[in-house]
N, C-alpha and C positions, 0 to 999 in steps of 0.2 A: 718477649712476645709483645707485639703491639695490641692495642685495643681492637683494631680491625681483624687481626689474626685470631684473637681470642673469640670474637663474635663468629667469625667464619668457622672456627673449630666446633663451637657449640651447634651451629646450624648444620654443618656437615655430619656431625655425630648424631644429631636428632634424626635427620633424613635416613642416614645409613642404618640406624637402630630400628627405625620403623620397618624398613624393607627386610633387614636381617631377621628381626623377631617374627615378622609375618611369614617369612620363608620357613623358619623353624617351626612355627605354630601349625602350619599346614602340611608339613612333611609327613606326619603320621597318616594323613589321608591317602598318600600314595600307596600305603600298605593295606588300607581298609577298603578303598574303592574296589569294586569288582571288575568294572570294564576299563580297558586301557585308555579310551578317550577321556574318561572321567579323571584319570590320574595326571594327565598332561599339565593342566594348569597348576596343580599343587607342586609337581616336580619343577616346573618353570619358576614358580615363586621361590623355591628353595635355591635354585641355581642363581636367580637374580639376587637373592639375599647374600649368597656367598660372593658374587661378583661385586656387590656394593661394599661389602666388608674388605675385599681385596683392594678395591679402588681407594678406599679410605686410608688403608695402611701403606699405600705406595707413596714414595717421594714426599712432597710437601702438600699432598692433596687435603690432608686434614685441616690445614690452616689457610688454604687458598680459596678465594671466592670463585665458585664454579656453579654452572647450571646443572652439572652432572647429577648431584643429589636429587634435584627436582625431577630430572629425567628418570632416575631409578624409581621414584615413588609413582610417577605417572605410568611408567611401564608396568609396575606391579598392579595398578588399577586396570590397565588394559588387559593384562593376563587374566585377572579375576573376572572381568566382563566377558572375555572369551570363554572362560570356564563355565560361566553361567549360560552362555549361548549353547555350548556343547551339552550341558546337563539339563537343559530346559525341559526335555521330555521325560526326565527321570526324577520324580519328586523326592525319592529317597536320597539321591546324590546331590540334588539341588539345594537342600536345606542348609548344609554347612557353609555354603558360599554366601548366604545373605549377610551374616555377621562380618565376613571378610570384606564384602563389598562396602558395607557401612564404614568399617574401619578405614579402608583405603580412600573412599570419597572424602571423609573428614581429614585424613592425613594429607591428601593433595591440597585441600583448602588451606590447611595449616602451613604446609611447606611453601606453597606459592605466596601466601600472605607474608610469611617470614622473609622469603627471598626478595620480595618487592619492598617491604616496609623497613627492614633493618638498615639498608644504606641511607635511607632518608633520615632515620633517627640518628645515625652516626654523624651525618653531615650537619644536622641541627645542633649537635653537641660542640662542634668545632667553632 
């Protein structure tokens, strides 16, 4: 495995782990929320997490440089923002989404930074 492939694997695993863990963390909300619209974002996060893990495990995706992990994390943020909009009128359902929103905003910042910065660092080493 080359240095580039090793770095790609770490990046892809980080992004996939963020989305996967977020999906599993919010899965219990699907069973706790009372109204069907309030369950949608949590179910979508779980599905997105499974899709990210499936993508990571296919072919050589784990070692290839790809924008797909960035897309997964950004989609997770979009889903959570959508959930906040749906649950805005229900303070009881709204509360659990604030922590998720903070997590995903910070995750997007981290993943985008990593995606942009790592190639520059690798090129500087050569």
